[in-house]
Structures are given as C-alpha cells and as structure tokens.
C-alpha positions as CSV (number, residue, x, y, z in Angstrom):
1,M,-12.4,-35.8,-24.0
2,G,-9.7,-35.4,-21.3
3,K,-7.1,-34.1,-23.9
4,I,-9.5,-31.4,-25.1
5,K,-10.0,-30.2,-21.5
6,I,-6.3,-30.0,-21.0
7,I,-5.7,-28.1,-24.3
8,I,-8.5,-25.6,-23.5
9,L,-7.1,-25.1,-19.9
10,T,-3.6,-24.6,-21.3
11,I,-4.9,-22.0,-23.8
12,V,-6.9,-20.1,-21.2
13,L,-3.8,-20.1,-18.9
14,L,-1.6,-18.7,-21.7
15,I,-4.1,-16.0,-22.4
16,V,-4.5,-15.0,-18.8
17,T,-0.8,-14.9,-18.1
18,G,-0.2,-13.0,-21.4
19,F,-2.2,-10.1,-20.1
20,K,-0.3,-9.6,-16.9
21,V,0.1,-5.9,-16.0
22,D,3.6,-4.7,-15.1
23,N,4.0,-2.4,-12.1
24,N,5.4,1.0,-12.8
25,V,6.2,3.8,-10.4
26,E,8.3,6.0,-12.7
27,G,7.2,9.6,-12.2
28,L,5.5,8.9,-8.8
29,T,5.9,11.6,-6.2
30,I,4.7,11.5,-2.6
31,K,3.6,14.3,-0.3
32,F,3.4,13.2,3.4
33,R,0.5,15.3,4.5
34,K,0.4,13.9,8.1
35,I,2.3,11.3,10.1
36,S,0.8,10.0,13.3
37,E,1.3,7.2,15.7
38,D,-1.2,5.4,18.0
39,Y,-1.6,2.1,19.9
40,M,-5.2,1.6,18.7
41,R,-6.7,1.5,15.2
42,P,-10.2,1.0,13.9
43,G,-11.2,-2.6,13.1
44,P,-13.7,-3.8,10.6
45,P,-17.1,-2.0,10.5
46,N,-19.5,-3.3,13.1
47,G,-22.9,-2.0,11.9
48,P,-24.5,0.8,13.9
49,M,-22.0,0.3,16.7
50,G,-19.2,1.8,14.6
51,S,-16.1,-0.3,14.5
52,M,-14.2,-2.3,17.1
53,L,-10.8,-1.0,18.1
54,I,-7.7,-3.2,17.5
55,E,-4.8,-2.8,19.8
56,A,-1.2,-3.0,18.6
57,E,0.9,-6.0,19.6
58,E,3.1,-5.6,22.6
59,G,6.2,-3.5,21.8
60,M,4.5,-2.2,18.6
61,K,2.5,0.8,17.5
62,F,0.5,1.8,14.5
63,V,2.0,4.4,12.1
64,K,-0.6,6.2,10.0
65,L,0.6,8.1,6.9
66,K,-1.7,10.5,5.1
67,L,-0.3,10.6,1.6
68,T,-0.9,12.4,-1.7
69,L,0.5,10.3,-4.5
70,K,1.0,12.2,-7.8
71,N,2.0,10.7,-11.2
72,Q,4.2,13.3,-12.9
73,G,5.2,10.7,-15.6
74,E,3.8,10.0,-19.0
75,K,2.6,6.4,-18.3
76,D,0.1,5.0,-15.7
77,C,1.7,4.4,-12.3
78,I,0.7,0.9,-11.2
79,F,1.5,-0.8,-8.0
80,D,0.0,-2.7,-5.1
81,F,0.1,-1.4,-1.5
82,E,0.4,-5.1,-0.4
83,D,4.1,-4.7,-1.5
84,V,4.8,-1.4,0.2
85,Y,7.1,-1.1,3.2
86,I,8.4,1.4,5.7
87,S,11.9,1.2,7.3
88,T,13.4,2.1,10.7
89,E,16.6,4.1,11.2
90,Q,18.3,0.7,11.3
91,D,16.8,-0.3,7.9
92,S,14.5,-3.0,9.3
93,L,11.4,-3.2,6.9
94,Y,7.8,-3.4,8.0
95,R,5.1,-4.3,5.5
96,F,1.9,-2.4,4.8
97,L,-0.9,-3.3,7.1
98,K,-4.0,-1.8,5.6
99,L,-5.6,1.2,3.9
100,Q,-7.9,3.1,6.3
101,A,-10.8,3.2,3.8
102,Y,-12.4,-0.2,3.6
103,F,-13.8,0.3,0.1
104,T,-10.4,1.1,-1.4
105,S,-8.5,-1.7,-3.2
106,T,-4.7,-2.1,-2.4
107,K,-4.1,-2.3,-6.2
108,T,-3.4,1.2,-7.3
109,K,-3.4,2.9,-10.7
110,I,-2.7,6.6,-11.2
111,K,-3.2,8.2,-14.6
112,P,-0.5,10.6,-15.9
113,K,-0.6,14.1,-14.3
114,K,-3.3,12.9,-11.7
115,E,-3.0,12.6,-8.0
116,I,-4.8,10.5,-5.3
117,D,-5.0,10.7,-1.5
118,R,-4.6,7.6,0.7
119,I,-4.3,6.9,4.4
120,V,-2.0,4.0,5.0
121,L,-1.4,2.0,8.2
122,F,1.7,0.1,9.3
123,E,2.5,-1.8,12.5
124,F,5.8,-0.6,13.6
125,P,8.2,-1.0,16.6
126,D,7.2,1.3,19.5
127,K,10.7,2.8,20.1
128,A,11.6,3.3,16.4
129,T,11.0,6.2,14.0
130,P,9.8,5.7,10.4
131,K,12.6,6.6,8.0
132,E,11.6,5.7,4.4
133,L,8.6,4.5,2.4
134,F,9.4,1.8,-0.2
135,I,7.2,1.4,-3.3
136,E,8.6,-1.1,-5.8
137,D,12.3,0.0,-6.4
138,K,11.8,3.6,-5.2
139,R,12.5,5.0,-1.7
140,Y,10.7,8.1,-0.3
141,K,12.1,9.9,2.7
142,I,9.3,10.2,5.3
143,I,9.1,13.9,6.1
144,E,5.8,15.6,7.0
145,D,5.0,18.6,4.8
146,K,4.0,21.5,6.9
C-alpha cells in the first residue's frame, strides 16, 4: 500500500510541475502616472473604522507609484509583483512592498494589446530618489508622465 501512495504522489508532483507557467515581460511598457512619497501608508482594513495607518521604519519612506502597464506584444505578459524592485541612484535594490488594492493578486497577467492600472508601494531610504523599476530582466526608468 505504501508503494502505491508514493507512486501516485510522484505522478501528481510530475503533473503539477509540468504545468508551470513561465514569466514573460516581452512587449511590456510602463507609464508612470504619478510618483509620490509619504511616511505613512494605509494598513489592513479595520471594519467601519477604515484602516490603521502604518509608519515607515526610521530612515525610510514609502514610495507610491501609480502605473499603467500595457502589453504591446503578441503573447501574454506574466509576472509576479513579489519579484519587482526599485533602485536608488547608487543601484541599491528595494523589493516591492504591496499593492494598494487589497483584493488584487500580486500575480499579474496582461493579455496582448491590453493595459491595466496598478498602485504599487515600496519602502525606500528617506534621502534617496527612485531611479528604475525592475520587472524580471527589464529596467524601466522612473519618470512621471505629465
């Protein structure tokens, strides 16, 4: 009986790993609609009281990027915001903190010729200026569109 369980588990594992989706950001363009900085950010929802505010760590601030992401390619753009970073002028990297909307998954899929809007938060050094946004192997210069 033990051998059968092991064989079935192995088959299930092979099937699950065989359907892994590869990330793809070819054709992805980004418009930086607004770039803002603050020392407070909204926390998790707190019922009718709204949400609690969360303060940045000492020497840090929150950088909020309002983005429009557009897939100009022929294949789906697929990536996870959990693997997105911004850099300083000295090329230090800071990992994505959270999406502002609580109902939005970090896993992102954009169909060809479609676009989506996202508000992304990063915790970033107080005295530094955001330089580039990194998604997979692509770099996007952070410049606010006016």
